[in-house]
C-alpha positions, 0 to 999 in steps of 0.5 A: 582601467575602465572606460571613463576613468582617468589613467594616472599621469605616469612620469617615466623616462623615454628612450633617449633617458629624458623624463616625460609625463603622459599628459605632455606627451598627449597634449590635447589630442587622442592617444593610443598607449601601448603596454608592451611586454617588451622587446624580448617578445616577438609578439610585441615586435610583430604588433609594433611593426603592424603599428608603423603604418597607423602611426603614420596616419595618426601623425597627419590625424592629430593623434599620438601614440606612446609604448611602455615597457618594463624594458631598461632605457637601453633595451627600449632604445634598441626595442624602438630602433629595431621595429622602425618606430618614430613614436615615444617608447617609455622604460618602466623597469621598476614596473611602477605600472605593472604594480599600480594596475595589478597587470603583472604577467604572473606566468612569465617569472623569468621577464616578469613583464606586464600583461600587454594592453592597449589602451585607447585615451581621450584628451586628458588621459580619459580611458575610452577603450581597453584591449587586453593582449595576453593572447595575440589575437586579443590586441586591436587590429589596425582598423579596430584603432582606427574606428576607435581614434574616429569615435574619440576624434569625433567626440574630442574635436569641436570642429568635427562636423565642419558642415554644422550651421553653428560652425559656419556662423562661428567662422564668419563671426571670426570665433576661430578658437572653435576650429583646430589648432583651437587658439594656438599658433603654428608656431605653438603647435610645432613646439609640441611636436618637439616634446 
């Protein structure tokens, strides 16, 4: 897990039991991926409570959030519900990600969780930044994630600097595919939100 590398496109069951691929959840948007110890951890619950307000901002800022833990589907559903989250939570009780990324928290043999990480992803699952949250204050603050998302959005959205003359010219010439939603209709976008 290093900046610039692509994260594997894992497919796991979500909090409802539906199979979901990370690339489908991300679509064309920046994404914050939270690799969680699980519902048993008070630090993870507190972290997710803090992410609630940021998620509301991410929704209007065209960014996505996903949490993955080693919990079962039922525990994942309860964790999501218990913190009041509205983004997808994925269950990895087989510990596929923990093994693939070599992030077993070897200091906790009872729960066998993964070392908590927060990964900020550019579109196409490209890693922008990685935070190791073994210690609670190693996890990013909401403000740090805002700054990371600003950097990723600036890099990812072709119309970020709407004042650029080339964008004004493109708009006047009817080249609207350079402007969000980048050639998609509102119906297409709403369909993506349902996934």
